PDB file of N, CA, C and O in Angstrom:
ATOM      1  N   ALA A   1      -0.893   6.877   8.690  1.00  0.00           N
ATOM      2  CA  ALA A   1      -1.087   6.950   9.554  1.00  0.00           C
ATOM      3  C   ALA A   1      -2.213   5.665  10.708  1.00  0.00           C
ATOM      4  O   ALA A   1      -2.414   5.580  11.920  1.00  0.00           O
ATOM      5  N   THR A   2      -2.704   4.847   9.432  1.00  0.00           N
ATOM      6  CA  THR A   2      -3.264   3.313   9.860  1.00  0.00           C
ATOM      7  C   THR A   2      -2.069   2.733  10.093  1.00  0.00           C
ATOM      8  O   THR A   2      -2.277   2.090  11.123  1.00  0.00           O
ATOM      9  N   TRP A   3      -1.213   2.601   9.852  1.00  0.00           N
ATOM     10  CA  TRP A   3      -0.036   1.888  10.843  1.00  0.00           C
ATOM     11  C   TRP A   3      -0.176   1.947  12.270  1.00  0.00           C
ATOM     12  O   TRP A   3      -0.278   1.141  13.195  1.00  0.00           O
ATOM     13  N   PHE A   4      -0.133   3.615  12.063  1.00  0.00           N
ATOM     14  CA  PHE A   4       0.486   3.836  13.455  1.00  0.00           C
ATOM     15  C   PHE A   4      -1.308   3.368  15.082  1.00  0.00           C
ATOM     16  O   PHE A   4      -1.401   3.087  16.277  1.00  0.00           O
ATOM     17  N   TYR A   5      -2.231   3.602  13.867  1.00  0.00           N
ATOM     18  CA  TYR A   5      -3.359   3.281  14.538  1.00  0.00           C
ATOM     19  C   TYR A   5      -3.514   1.883  15.388  1.00  0.00           C
ATOM     20  O   TYR A   5      -3.877   1.584  16.526  1.00  0.00           O
ATOM     21  N   ARG A   6      -2.922   1.006  13.914  1.00  0.00           N
ATOM     22  CA  ARG A   6      -3.167  -0.336  14.459  1.00  0.00           C
ATOM     23  C   ARG A   6      -2.169  -0.732  15.482  1.00  0.00           C
ATOM     24  O   ARG A   6      -2.268  -1.706  16.228  1.00  0.00           O
ATOM     25  N   GLN A   7      -1.016   0.285  15.433  1.00  0.00           N
ATOM     26  CA  GLN A   7      -0.218  -0.475  16.552  1.00  0.00           C
ATOM     27  C   GLN A   7      -0.448   0.086  17.570  1.00  0.00           C
ATOM     28  O   GLN A   7       0.453  -0.056  18.396  1.00  0.00           O
ATOM     29  N   GLY A   8      -1.645   0.940  18.028  1.00  0.00           N
ATOM     30  CA  GLY A   8      -1.945   1.256  19.206  1.00  0.00           C
ATOM     31  C   GLY A   8      -1.056   2.529  19.317  1.00  0.00           C
ATOM     32  O   GLY A   8      -0.772   2.733  20.497  1.00  0.00           O
ATOM     33  N   GLN A   9      -0.626   3.273  18.631  1.00  0.00           N
ATOM     34  CA  GLN A   9       0.245   4.396  18.842  1.00  0.00           C
ATOM     35  C   GLN A   9      -0.655   5.589  18.021  1.00  0.00           C
ATOM     36  O   GLN A   9      -0.386   5.985  16.886  1.00  0.00           O
ATOM     37  N   LEU A  10      -1.575   5.979  18.705  1.00  0.00           N
ATOM     38  CA  LEU A  10      -2.841   7.170  18.637  1.00  0.00           C
ATOM     39  C   LEU A  10      -2.179   8.164  18.339  1.00  0.00           C
ATOM     40  O   LEU A  10      -2.371   8.772  17.286  1.00  0.00           O
ATOM     41  N   SER A  11      -1.246   8.518  19.252  1.00  0.00           N
ATOM     42  CA  SER A  11      -0.651  10.450  18.901  1.00  0.00           C
ATOM     43  C   SER A  11      -0.022  10.502  17.683  1.00  0.00           C
ATOM     44  O   SER A  11      -0.032  11.469  16.921  1.00  0.00           O
ATOM     45  N   LYS A  12       0.615   9.281  17.480  1.00  0.00           N
ATOM     46  CA  LYS A  12       1.590   9.221  16.273  1.00  0.00           C
ATOM     47  C   LYS A  12       0.488   9.061  14.823  1.00  0.00           C
ATOM     48  O   LYS A  12       0.710   9.637  13.758  1.00  0.00           O
ATOM     49  N   SER A  13      -0.626   8.214  15.064  1.00  0.00           N
ATOM     50  CA  SER A  13      -1.474   8.455  14.010  1.00  0.00           C
ATOM     51  C   SER A  13      -1.844   9.604  13.836  1.00  0.00           C
ATOM     52  O   SER A  13      -1.413  10.346  12.953  1.00  0.00           O
ATOM     53  N   GLN A  14      -2.929   9.962  14.896  1.00  0.00           N
ATOM     54  CA  GLN A  14      -3.411  11.989  14.966  1.00  0.00           C
ATOM     55  C   GLN A  14      -2.453  12.728  14.184  1.00  0.00           C
ATOM     56  O   GLN A  14      -2.904  13.369  13.234  1.00  0.00           O
ATOM     57  N   ALA A  15      -1.010  12.763  14.445  1.00  0.00           N
ATOM     58  CA  ALA A  15      -0.274  13.896  13.995  1.00  0.00           C
ATOM     59  C   ALA A  15       0.050  13.649  12.563  1.00  0.00           C
ATOM     60  O   ALA A  15       0.204  14.663  11.881  1.00  0.00           O
ATOM     61  N   THR A  16       0.178  12.525  11.993  1.00  0.00           N
ATOM     62  CA  THR A  16      -0.045  11.878  10.560  1.00  0.00           C
ATOM     63  C   THR A  16      -1.100  12.798  10.284  1.00  0.00           C
ATOM     64  O   THR A  16      -0.974  13.997  10.033  1.00  0.00           O
ATOM     65  N   LEU A  17      -2.314  12.028  10.364  1.00  0.00           N
ATOM     66  CA  LEU A  17      -3.727  12.735  10.051  1.00  0.00           C
ATOM     67  C   LEU A  17      -3.441  14.310   9.715  1.00  0.00           C
ATOM     68  O   LEU A  17      -3.171  14.669   8.568  1.00  0.00           O
ATOM     69  N   LEU A  18      -3.517  15.145  10.731  1.00  0.00           N
ATOM     70  CA  LEU A  18      -3.695  16.354  10.804  1.00  0.00           C
ATOM     71  C   LEU A  18      -2.678  17.040   9.769  1.00  0.00           C
ATOM     72  O   LEU A  18      -2.778  18.206   9.389  1.00  0.00           O
ATOM     73  N   GLN A  19      -1.509  15.977   9.304  1.00  0.00           N
ATOM     74  CA  GLN A  19      -0.841  16.652   8.666  1.00  0.00           C
ATOM     75  C   GLN A  19      -1.219  16.393   6.719  1.00  0.00           C
ATOM     76  O   GLN A  19      -0.963  17.039   5.703  1.00  0.00           O
ATOM     77  N   ALA A  20      -1.884  15.195   7.001  1.00  0.00           N
ATOM     78  CA  ALA A  20      -2.371  14.884   6.122  1.00  0.00           C
ATOM     79  C   ALA A  20      -3.423  15.753   4.823  1.00  0.00           C
ATOM     80  O   ALA A  20      -3.425  15.949   3.608  1.00  0.00           O
ATOM     81  N   ILE A  21      -4.455  16.153   6.371  1.00  0.00           N
ATOM     82  CA  ILE A  21      -5.743  17.049   5.843  1.00  0.00           C
ATOM     83  C   ILE A  21      -4.831  18.701   5.985  1.00  0.00           C
ATOM     84  O   ILE A  21      -5.490  19.647   5.552  1.00  0.00           O
ATOM     85  N   GLU A  22      -3.651  18.995   6.453  1.00  0.00           N
ATOM     86  CA  GLU A  22      -3.043  20.715   5.896  1.00  0.00           C
ATOM     87  C   GLU A  22      -3.065  20.440   4.475  1.00  0.00           C
ATOM     88  O   GLU A  22      -3.545  21.169   3.607  1.00  0.00           O
ATOM     89  N   LEU A  23      -2.316  18.953   4.267  1.00  0.00           N
ATOM     90  CA  LEU A  23      -1.745  19.043   2.757  1.00  0.00           C
ATOM     91  C   LEU A  23      -3.005  18.874   1.897  1.00  0.00           C
ATOM     92  O   LEU A  23      -2.784  19.111   0.709  1.00  0.00           O
ATOM     93  N   ASP A  24      -4.502  18.462   2.234  1.00  0.00           N
ATOM     94  CA  ASP A  24      -5.790  18.025   1.758  1.00  0.00           C
ATOM     95  C   ASP A  24      -6.915  18.384   2.503  1.00  0.00           C
ATOM     96  O   ASP A  24      -7.561  17.622   3.222  1.00  0.00           O
ATOM     97  N   PRO A  25      -7.085  19.337   2.344  1.00  0.00           N
ATOM     98  CA  PRO A  25      -8.188  19.804   3.420  1.00  0.00           C
ATOM     99  C   PRO A  25      -9.765  18.939   2.856  1.00  0.00           C
ATOM    100  O   PRO A  25     -10.718  18.805   3.624  1.00  0.00           O
ATOM    101  N   GLU A  26      -9.776  18.564   1.796  1.00  0.00           N
ATOM    102  CA  GLU A  26     -10.872  17.728   1.415  1.00  0.00           C
ATOM    103  C   GLU A  26     -11.056  16.074   1.487  1.00  0.00           C
ATOM    104  O   GLU A  26     -12.003  15.389   1.099  1.00  0.00           O
ATOM    105  N   PHE A  27      -9.595  15.616   2.234  1.00  0.00           N
ATOM    106  CA  PHE A  27      -9.569  14.343   2.358  1.00  0.00           C
ATOM    107  C   PHE A  27     -10.596  13.485   3.846  1.00  0.00           C
ATOM    108  O   PHE A  27     -10.359  13.258   5.032  1.00  0.00           O
ATOM    109  N   PHE A  28     -11.664  13.260   2.985  1.00  0.00           N
ATOM    110  CA  PHE A  28     -12.496  13.122   4.767  1.00  0.00           C
ATOM    111  C   PHE A  28     -12.055  12.305   5.296  1.00  0.00           C
ATOM    112  O   PHE A  28     -11.842  12.551   6.483  1.00  0.00           O
ATOM    113  N   GLU A  29     -11.645  10.862   4.791  1.00  0.00           N
ATOM    114  CA  GLU A  29     -11.503   9.794   5.158  1.00  0.00           C
ATOM    115  C   GLU A  29     -10.437  10.052   6.447  1.00  0.00           C
ATOM    116  O   GLU A  29     -10.604   9.231   7.349  1.00  0.00           O
ATOM    117  N   ALA A  30      -9.620  10.814   6.634  1.00  0.00           N
ATOM    118  CA  ALA A  30      -8.807  11.631   7.504  1.00  0.00           C
ATOM    119  C   ALA A  30      -9.798  12.302   8.973  1.00  0.00           C
ATOM    120  O   ALA A  30      -9.571  12.151  10.173  1.00  0.00           O
ATOM    121  N   TYR A  31     -10.604  12.847   8.476  1.00  0.00           N
ATOM    122  CA  TYR A  31     -11.537  13.734   9.753  1.00  0.00           C
ATOM    123  C   TYR A  31     -12.129  12.688  10.195  1.00  0.00           C
ATOM    124  O   TYR A  31     -12.449  12.637  11.382  1.00  0.00           O
ATOM    125  N   ASN A  32     -12.456  11.403   9.131  1.00  0.00           N
ATOM    126  CA  ASN A  32     -13.352  10.343  10.530  1.00  0.00           C
ATOM    127  C   ASN A  32     -12.207   9.966  10.700  1.00  0.00           C
ATOM    128  O   ASN A  32     -12.114  10.700  11.684  1.00  0.00           O
ATOM    129  N   ARG A  33     -10.691   9.236  10.633  1.00  0.00           N
ATOM    130  CA  ARG A  33     -10.139   8.229  11.630  1.00  0.00           C
ATOM    131  C   ARG A  33      -9.612   9.719  12.543  1.00  0.00           C
ATOM    132  O   ARG A  33      -8.963   9.553  13.575  1.00  0.00           O
ATOM    133  N   LEU A  34      -9.860  10.758  12.195  1.00  0.00           N
ATOM    134  CA  LEU A  34      -9.445  11.526  13.405  1.00  0.00           C
ATOM    135  C   LEU A  34     -10.708  11.529  14.729  1.00  0.00           C
ATOM    136  O   LEU A  34     -10.455  11.579  15.933  1.00  0.00           O
ATOM    137  N   GLY A  35     -11.964  11.469  14.156  1.00  0.00           N
ATOM    138  CA  GLY A  35     -12.888  11.177  15.143  1.00  0.00           C
ATOM    139  C   GLY A  35     -12.654   9.927  15.619  1.00  0.00           C
ATOM    140  O   GLY A  35     -12.634   9.821  16.845  1.00  0.00           O
ATOM    141  N   LEU A  36     -12.450   8.842  14.890  1.00  0.00           N
ATOM    142  CA  LEU A  36     -12.421   7.822  15.987  1.00  0.00           C
ATOM    143  C   LEU A  36     -11.250   7.588  16.784  1.00  0.00           C
ATOM    144  O   LEU A  36     -11.420   6.749  17.668  1.00  0.00           O
ATOM    145  N   ILE A  37     -10.066   8.120  16.708  1.00  0.00           N
ATOM    146  CA  ILE A  37      -9.350   8.027  17.602  1.00  0.00           C
ATOM    147  C   ILE A  37      -9.497   9.373  19.032  1.00  0.00           C
ATOM    148  O   ILE A  37      -9.020   9.244  20.160  1.00  0.00           O
ATOM    149  N   PHE A  38     -10.220  10.474  18.557  1.00  0.00           N
ATOM    150  CA  PHE A  38     -11.024  11.238  19.488  1.00  0.00           C
ATOM    151  C   PHE A  38     -11.800  10.335  20.581  1.00  0.00           C
ATOM    152  O   PHE A  38     -11.530  10.303  21.782  1.00  0.00           O
ATOM    153  N   LEU A  39     -12.840   9.594  19.912  1.00  0.00           N
ATOM    154  CA  LEU A  39     -13.436   8.755  20.826  1.00  0.00           C
ATOM    155  C   LEU A  39     -13.215   7.452  21.724  1.00  0.00           C
ATOM    156  O   LEU A  39     -13.837   6.822  22.579  1.00  0.00           O
ATOM    157  N   GLU A  40     -11.652   7.377  20.881  1.00  0.00           N
ATOM    158  CA  GLU A  40     -10.922   6.207  21.805  1.00  0.00           C
ATOM    159  C   GLU A  40     -10.027   6.896  22.966  1.00  0.00           C
ATOM    160  O   GLU A  40      -9.589   6.188  23.874  1.00  0.00           O
ATOM    161  N   GLN A  41      -9.752   8.338  22.924  1.00  0.00           N
ATOM    162  CA  GLN A  41      -9.161   9.174  23.696  1.00  0.00           C
ATOM    163  C   GLN A  41     -10.077   9.244  24.789  1.00  0.00           C
ATOM    164  O   GLN A  41      -9.590   9.173  25.918  1.00  0.00           O
ATOM    165  N   GLY A  42     -11.790   9.417  24.621  1.00  0.00           N
ATOM    166  CA  GLY A  42     -12.588  10.127  25.496  1.00  0.00           C
ATOM    167  C   GLY A  42     -13.156  11.294  25.151  1.00  0.00           C
ATOM    168  O   GLY A  42     -14.103  11.699  25.825  1.00  0.00           O
ATOM    169  N   LYS A  43     -12.620  12.145  23.895  1.00  0.00           N
ATOM    170  CA  LYS A  43     -13.334  13.413  23.797  1.00  0.00           C
ATOM    171  C   LYS A  43     -14.073  13.339  22.776  1.00  0.00           C
ATOM    172  O   LYS A  43     -13.737  13.454  21.597  1.00  0.00           O
ATOM    173  N   ARG A  44     -15.264  13.112  23.288  1.00  0.00           N
ATOM    174  CA  ARG A  44     -16.217  12.656  22.493  1.00  0.00           C
ATOM    175  C   ARG A  44     -16.816  14.177  21.739  1.00  0.00           C
ATOM    176  O   ARG A  44     -17.561  13.933  20.790  1.00  0.00           O
ATOM    177  N   PRO A  45     -16.613  15.627  22.004  1.00  0.00           N
ATOM    178  CA  PRO A  45     -16.990  16.492  21.535  1.00  0.00           C
ATOM    179  C   PRO A  45     -15.891  17.039  20.001  1.00  0.00           C
ATOM    180  O   PRO A  45     -16.264  17.586  18.963  1.00  0.00           O
ATOM    181  N   GLU A  46     -14.370  16.580  20.461  1.00  0.00           N
ATOM    182  CA  GLU A  46     -14.029  16.581  19.223  1.00  0.00           C
ATOM    183  C   GLU A  46     -14.169  15.381  18.165  1.00  0.00           C
ATOM    184  O   GLU A  46     -14.016  15.586  16.961  1.00  0.00           O
ATOM    185  N   ALA A  47     -14.474  14.095  18.700  1.00  0.00           N
ATOM    186  CA  ALA A  47     -15.029  13.361  17.808  1.00  0.00           C
ATOM    187  C   ALA A  47     -16.180  13.604  17.060  1.00  0.00           C
ATOM    188  O   ALA A  47     -16.351  13.003  16.000  1.00  0.00           O
ATOM    189  N   ILE A  48     -17.057  14.477  17.515  1.00  0.00           N
ATOM    190  CA  ILE A  48     -18.144  14.882  16.375  1.00  0.00           C
ATOM    191  C   ILE A  48     -18.174  15.661  15.611  1.00  0.00           C
ATOM    192  O   ILE A  48     -18.907  15.658  14.622  1.00  0.00           O
ATOM    193  N   LEU A  49     -17.647  16.211  15.812  1.00  0.00           N
ATOM    194  CA  LEU A  49     -16.874  17.419  15.205  1.00  0.00           C
ATOM    195  C   LEU A  49     -16.234  17.077  13.806  1.00  0.00           C
ATOM    196  O   LEU A  49     -16.669  17.308  12.678  1.00  0.00           O
ATOM    197  N   HIS A  50     -15.094  16.469  14.204  1.00  0.00           N
ATOM    198  CA  HIS A  50     -14.103  15.461  12.962  1.00  0.00           C
ATOM    199  C   HIS A  50     -15.372  14.982  11.907  1.00  0.00           C
ATOM    200  O   HIS A  50     -15.599  15.355  10.756  1.00  0.00           O
ATOM    201  N   PHE A  51     -16.154  13.935  12.833  1.00  0.00           N
ATOM    202  CA  PHE A  51     -17.173  12.999  11.793  1.00  0.00           C
ATOM    203  C   PHE A  51     -18.095  14.628  10.920  1.00  0.00           C
ATOM    204  O   PHE A  51     -18.169  14.866   9.714  1.00  0.00           O
ATOM    205  N   GLN A  52     -18.471  15.182  11.706  1.00  0.00           N
ATOM    206  CA  GLN A  52     -19.387  16.461  10.717  1.00  0.00           C
ATOM    207  C   GLN A  52     -18.477  16.791   9.938  1.00  0.00           C
ATOM    208  O   GLN A  52     -18.641  16.469   8.762  1.00  0.00           O
ATOM    209  N   GLN A  53     -17.095  17.610  10.345  1.00  0.00           N
ATOM    210  CA  GLN A  53     -16.127  18.009   9.154  1.00  0.00           C
ATOM    211  C   GLN A  53     -16.494  16.860   7.867  1.00  0.00           C
ATOM    212  O   GLN A  53     -17.302  17.076   6.964  1.00  0.00           O
ATOM    213  N   ALA A  54     -15.862  15.881   8.007  1.00  0.00           N
ATOM    214  CA  ALA A  54     -16.043  14.246   6.975  1.00  0.00           C
ATOM    215  C   ALA A  54     -17.519  14.226   6.264  1.00  0.00           C
ATOM    216  O   ALA A  54     -17.652  13.969   5.068  1.00  0.00           O
ATOM    217  N   LEU A  55     -18.270  14.433   6.865  1.00  0.00           N
ATOM    218  CA  LEU A  55     -19.980  14.615   6.169  1.00  0.00           C
ATOM    219  C   LEU A  55     -19.684  16.203   5.508  1.00  0.00           C
ATOM    220  O   LEU A  55     -20.335  16.162   4.464  1.00  0.00           O
ATOM    221  N   LYS A  56     -19.371  16.869   5.543  1.00  0.00           N
ATOM    222  CA  LYS A  56     -19.046  18.133   5.473  1.00  0.00           C
ATOM    223  C   LYS A  56     -18.317  18.356   3.633  1.00  0.00           C
ATOM    224  O   LYS A  56     -18.608  18.996   2.622  1.00  0.00           O
ATOM    225  N   VAL A  57     -17.272  17.392   4.074  1.00  0.00           N
ATOM    226  CA  VAL A  57     -16.769  17.161   2.908  1.00  0.00           C
ATOM    227  C   VAL A  57     -17.082  16.560   1.462  1.00  0.00           C
ATOM    228  O   VAL A  57     -16.806  16.715   0.272  1.00  0.00           O
ATOM    229  N   ASN A  58     -18.242  15.353   2.800  1.00  0.00           N
ATOM    230  CA  ASN A  58     -18.482  14.062   1.698  1.00  0.00           C
ATOM    231  C   ASN A  58     -19.344  14.192   2.039  1.00  0.00           C
ATOM    232  O   ASN A  58     -19.073  14.011   3.226  1.00  0.00           O
ATOM    233  N   PRO A  59     -20.943  14.505   2.023  1.00  0.00           N
ATOM    234  CA  PRO A  59     -21.735  14.133   2.277  1.00  0.00           C
ATOM    235  C   PRO A  59     -22.720  12.097   2.451  1.00  0.00           C
ATOM    236  O   PRO A  59     -23.363  11.461   3.286  1.00  0.00           O
ATOM    237  N   ASP A  60     -22.285  11.960   1.299  1.00  0.00           N
ATOM    238  CA  ASP A  60     -22.360  10.664   1.459  1.00  0.00           C
ATOM    239  C   ASP A  60     -21.416   9.666   1.615  1.00  0.00           C
ATOM    240  O   ASP A  60     -21.333   8.777   0.767  1.00  0.00           O
ATOM    241  N   TYR A  61     -20.659   9.694   2.631  1.00  0.00           N
ATOM    242  CA  TYR A  61     -19.468   8.998   3.626  1.00  0.00           C
ATOM    243  C   TYR A  61     -20.237   7.943   4.652  1.00  0.00           C
ATOM    244  O   TYR A  61     -20.241   8.121   5.870  1.00  0.00           O
ATOM    245  N   GLU A  62     -20.590   7.333   4.298  1.00  0.00           N
ATOM    246  CA  GLU A  62     -21.706   6.347   5.470  1.00  0.00           C
ATOM    247  C   GLU A  62     -21.337   6.086   6.624  1.00  0.00           C
ATOM    248  O   GLU A  62     -22.032   6.011   7.638  1.00  0.00           O
ATOM    249  N   GLN A  63     -19.418   5.833   6.416  1.00  0.00           N
ATOM    250  CA  GLN A  63     -18.757   5.201   7.608  1.00  0.00           C
ATOM    251  C   GLN A  63     -18.803   6.695   8.844  1.00  0.00           C
ATOM    252  O   GLN A  63     -18.945   6.586  10.062  1.00  0.00           O
ATOM    253  N   ALA A  64     -18.661   7.814   8.173  1.00  0.00           N
ATOM    254  CA  ALA A  64     -18.517   9.211   9.045  1.00  0.00           C
ATOM    255  C   ALA A  64     -20.423   9.316   9.800  1.00  0.00           C
ATOM    256  O   ALA A  64     -20.818   9.815  10.854  1.00  0.00           O
ATOM    257  N   ARG A  65     -20.976   8.797   8.984  1.00  0.00           N
ATOM    258  CA  ARG A  65     -22.557   9.194   9.199  1.00  0.00           C
ATOM    259  C   ARG A  65     -22.706   7.719  10.347  1.00  0.00           C
ATOM    260  O   ARG A  65     -23.080   8.066  11.467  1.00  0.00           O
ATOM    261  N   LEU A  66     -22.552   6.740  10.247  1.00  0.00           N
ATOM    262  CA  LEU A  66     -22.861   5.943  11.434  1.00  0.00           C
ATOM    263  C   LEU A  66     -21.052   5.927  12.387  1.00  0.00           C
ATOM    264  O   LEU A  66     -20.736   4.895  12.978  1.00  0.00           O
ATOM    265  N   ASN A  67     -20.490   6.639  12.387  1.00  0.00           N
ATOM    266  CA  ASN A  67     -19.859   6.819  13.491  1.00  0.00           C
ATOM    267  C   ASN A  67     -20.029   7.816  14.502  1.00  0.00           C
ATOM    268  O   ASN A  67     -19.906   7.838  15.726  1.00  0.00           O
ATOM    269  N   LEU A  68     -20.437   8.855  13.375  1.00  0.00           N
ATOM    270  CA  LEU A  68     -21.116  10.333  14.344  1.00  0.00           C
ATOM    271  C   LEU A  68     -22.627   9.926  14.801  1.00  0.00           C
ATOM    272  O   LEU A  68     -23.008  10.789  15.592  1.00  0.00           O
ATOM    273  N   SER A  69     -23.649   8.913  14.596  1.00  0.00           N
ATOM    274  CA  SER A  69     -25.113   8.303  14.934  1.00  0.00           C
ATOM    275  C   SER A  69     -24.150   7.429  16.929  1.00  0.00           C
ATOM    276  O   SER A  69     -24.525   7.399  18.101  1.00  0.00           O
ATOM    277  N   ARG A  70     -23.038   6.984  16.261  1.00  0.00           N
ATOM    278  CA  ARG A  70     -22.635   6.123  17.513  1.00  0.00           C
ATOM    279  C   ARG A  70     -22.077   6.786  18.599  1.00  0.00           C
ATOM    280  O   ARG A  70     -22.209   6.346  19.741  1.00  0.00           O
ATOM    281  N   ALA A  71     -21.237   8.185  18.256  1.00  0.00           N
ATOM    282  CA  ALA A  71     -20.415   9.237  19.304  1.00  0.00           C
ATOM    283  C   ALA A  71     -21.547   9.992  19.768  1.00  0.00           C
ATOM    284  O   ALA A  71     -21.389  10.490  20.882  1.00  0.00           O
ATOM    285  N   MET A  72     -22.902  10.253  19.072  1.00  0.00           N
ATOM    286  CA  MET A  72     -24.229  11.094  19.994  1.00  0.00           C
ATOM    287  C   MET A  72     -24.669   9.933  20.728  1.00  0.00           C
ATOM    288  O   MET A  72     -25.084  10.236  21.847  1.00  0.00           O
ATOM    289  N   LEU A  73     -24.714   8.647  20.449  1.00  0.00           N
ATOM    290  CA  LEU A  73     -25.279   8.290  21.328  1.00  0.00           C
ATOM    291  C   LEU A  73     -24.263   7.796  23.112  1.00  0.00           C
ATOM    292  O   LEU A  73     -24.969   7.454  24.060  1.00  0.00           O
ATOM    293  N   ILE A  74     -23.746   7.809  23.175  1.00  0.00           N
ATOM    294  CA  ILE A  74     -22.401   7.873  23.728  1.00  0.00           C
ATOM    295  C   ILE A  74     -22.730   9.201  25.044  1.00  0.00           C
ATOM    296  O   ILE A  74     -22.600  10.399  24.793  1.00  0.00           O
ATOM    297  N   PRO A  75     -23.108   8.730  26.241  1.00  0.00           N
ATOM    298  CA  PRO A  75     -23.954   9.605  27.528  1.00  0.00           C
ATOM    299  C   PRO A  75     -22.467  10.976  27.706  1.00  0.00           C
ATOM    300  O   PRO A  75     -22.561  11.885  28.530  1.00  0.00           O
TER     301      PRO A  75
END
């Protein structure tokens, strides 16, 4: 998923991350990365939901907390 993301292939990265979450619903980093992809696609509500899900799984995950704050500030 990271390789696809770095290549700008957001849809392939997204599909890979969704598969990863299907295999491991506790994979909080995948929720965070999906949130970033949704932000890049202009899908702010979806991004917020995924950052929140990452924090639900791991409340101490600072990167998701920062990304959620950033997403909430976008008009």
